[in-house]
C-alpha angles and dihedrals in degrees: 000000000000113000113222118226116236113260115269114252115259115252116226118203120213127184118203114198108209133027097222124120096288093045094049092048093049091046092050093054097042098043092049097053107127114239087218091065096065147349097279138061120202125225111201127202119186118202114195123185094204128069090245142041126249103066110207088002102084142144138211131196094193091123092050100269135055118278129176107246093181129025113009106164141077100211109214128349105223110098092350113143091203091070087064094039091052091050092049091049092048090239121164115237129180123204114231114192129166113354114240098171112086130157110205127225091269093055097256123130113239115229107267100241091049092046092050092049092052093045093051091046090053089054090048090057091045086054090055090051092051091048090050089053093045096049092048091052092047095049098039092245111155118234112194114258092230097051110114127218089229091060091056090046093050092050093050093049090050090052091049091050092051093050096055141019107273125182121257111279094025096129094044093049093049091051092049093050094049088058086080085078084080091072089057090051100036088233140070110294087227088073098054123109124240091203093063100030095107089065088069094058103122134194123300122253135053125322108246121215112216095231094177092040130245092275098107094045092052090048092052091049089053092050089062090062103028097100105028101041131054116235121197117188128197087032111133111189112228103171135034109181132172110225130211094259096058098263131115121242118212127197127182137192093250092061097265114151124178144152122222140179091228137013125202112201111203096168112133122267090251090058091050090052091059102034108053088125089071090073121079119216091028120258117272117278091248091054091046091053092047094050095048096041100054119082125242117204135200126230121172135171136225115200119199119194118202132189088243137003092253091171093061100066133077098345090187095098090098115080090207093057116104121237089254092052092049093054103045127080115256111277121255095233127042139168127222107202122213102308122227090181099068102059095139095058102019110031090155088061094228111186126229142192131217141203117209109212092191090080096055119109127262119328091356089072111102138163090252137124116198120202122202113217121184144156115011092346091055093047090050096049098045091045091057094062102027117121099010110165094225094043127207093337095061124109089230091059090049095047095048095049093041091053092052098043102037091084088064106037088045087064090060116109116277095013111164118180090206094054120096088213089067096052114093117244097200144351128217122187133184126219110195090152089067094048113103093197090054088051091249092289146046119254147340128283139167113242126183112281094035095114124213101355093180088062092046091053092048090052091051092048092051094047116169097292100127094046105031107009092246118130135174133219137168137095089302090064098043123136114250114297097036109061112139094008140104088243090055091052091051092049091048090055089054094048096049092046089054091051094049092047092048090052088060097044099263128117125215106202113203129162112257107256101163 
């Protein structure tokens, strides 16, 4: 009697659009599913529009050493997989807790203990605002869609001031410090919704600065898919079409054409806002509303390299500095509050934040100050130097940025205009808001007028996988605790991989980490 061979397992084809953190994580899980665990194996193809992997996690060595030009933080340590990933990659991370280095609107450095107390109090009030948002969502209480977080914050600060004797300028200083929330949102904090604020509650624990960059972590993520998945770079997807047989047809600008059972779109929210025409038939009305309602912020960086970290030595030149301040190295993270001393270049008094690389450990220590620019300030600065014929190496680029940032670095301790150590050697600036593959921005936020953002995020997470085989991943689809972060992108890759596998009768079993 002839013995029949067992049927060959069905092969499922999955296309992942984008080789950022979410795309790499989803590809790793799907391409490594063992064919012995079910009836299907999964063949994964990754299409990446750029000439590199990583997406909005990127590095540049223009200044002579690697620097993160995109994401540079691990937000929160409790339950954060990137703490483990950083350790496995041998990456150097530096915890940054409460900021105690603040330059006031007149250009004077606030004594560190006072600065820290104000900063922590600001976060206490932000915590009250988040709790107000959370309780309203849990009880079904309606908070008006146009009510701003800053209005709640202002009212709470006014109440605190009336209950106890506060120094002159207390309310103004608190309101200036809370403006740093804009850097977390990529937009002015004045635009952010109270109704949806609880969605931005991140993980507990310190924020960790990736001192040695995310480069090694991204490389290790790629190694998990290098052999079993197919990666195609410089492949910009131009068409995602459902066909009559239940598959999804993909076309790309480099001539690529393919048909897949499932497609995972990890393109940023900003890209989705501008590229609805890529999908045929159009995306569902609910998805269209979600994509257009959510906010998409911009956060860019300006790096300034000096001959020497002049700010990091003998801080005792200021008579107002305490003995403790004079003896310690300059802090890694500082705030510059709304400046009244830069009217020529910053009449709107946009605030900024800096990272001092001189205080980083070992080889990560550099004579570099990095300025965060976001919202209107970021759009203004990047627009000044965009499109210069000679690029970053031109004298024009140097002079423009030096003119705009001298008011701030000249407030650093020990600055001496006559000293060569205090004259920048080189500037490097990012421009994510002019990057079409980044969606002309940086990450998701929830401005006033955006409606029920929790519902929008649920719609994006669900995608149209069950009906049309089209799924979405990225920081804009993260589970709670990770929205707008690298961790959120990683988690979203896990979640979408589970959904795709489940659709084809396979289970991806991962420990719950969020």
